[in-house]
C-alpha positions in Angstrom: 3.1 -40.5 23.8 1.3 -37.3 24.6 -2.5 -37.3 24.4 -4.0 -35.8 21.2 -6.6 -34.0 23.3 -7.8 -33.4 26.8 -11.4 -33.7 27.8 -12.9 -31.0 30.1 -14.4 -32.8 33.1 -17.9 -31.9 34.5 -17.0 -30.0 37.6 -20.4 -28.4 38.5 -21.6 -29.3 42.0 -18.3 -30.8 43.0 -16.4 -29.4 46.0 -13.4 -27.3 45.0 -10.9 -29.9 46.3 -12.5 -32.6 44.1 -12.6 -30.3 41.1 -8.9 -29.5 41.4 -8.1 -33.2 41.5 -10.2 -33.9 38.4 -8.6 -31.1 36.6 -5.1 -32.4 37.5 -6.0 -36.0 36.6 -7.0 -34.9 33.1 -3.7 -33.0 32.7 -5.4 -29.6 32.6 -4.7 -26.6 34.7 -6.7 -24.6 37.2 -7.3 -21.0 36.3 -8.9 -18.3 38.3 -11.3 -19.0 41.1 -14.1 -16.5 41.7 -16.2 -16.7 44.9 -19.9 -16.0 44.5 -22.2 -15.6 47.5 -24.7 -18.5 47.4 -26.2 -18.8 50.9 -28.0 -22.1 50.2 -25.0 -24.0 48.9 -22.2 -25.6 50.8 -19.2 -23.3 50.7 -16.7 -24.0 47.8 -19.2 -25.8 45.6 -18.4 -25.3 42.0 -21.3 -23.5 40.3 -19.7 -22.6 36.9 -16.7 -23.5 34.8 -15.2 -21.6 31.9 -15.3 -24.5 29.4 -18.3 -26.8 29.0 -18.0 -30.4 30.3 -16.9 -33.1 27.8 -15.4 -30.5 25.4 -12.2 -31.8 23.8 -9.3 -29.4 23.7 -5.9 -29.9 22.1 -3.9 -28.0 24.8 -3.9 -28.2 28.6 -6.1 -25.1 29.0 -6.7 -23.4 32.3 -10.2 -23.8 33.6 -11.6 -20.9 35.6 -14.1 -21.8 38.2 -16.9 -20.0 40.1 -17.4 -21.4 43.5 -20.0 -20.6 46.2 -19.3 -18.9 49.5 -21.8 -18.7 52.3 -20.7 -15.4 53.7 -21.1 -12.0 52.0 
């Protein structure tokens, strides 16, 4: 039986690899990834997501992520 809803995971501060795994586990899809220069964060740390954590959605939406990069 398909799930009635999907819950958006909290991806902030995860590494991109972990975030991708959580998105897949929940049955959601990865959207666009935007790299933002953040010199004091480990590269590929998720700093923003396009849907708020714990939001329930009825379709497997694509979650866009902003991730840090340490080089301009």
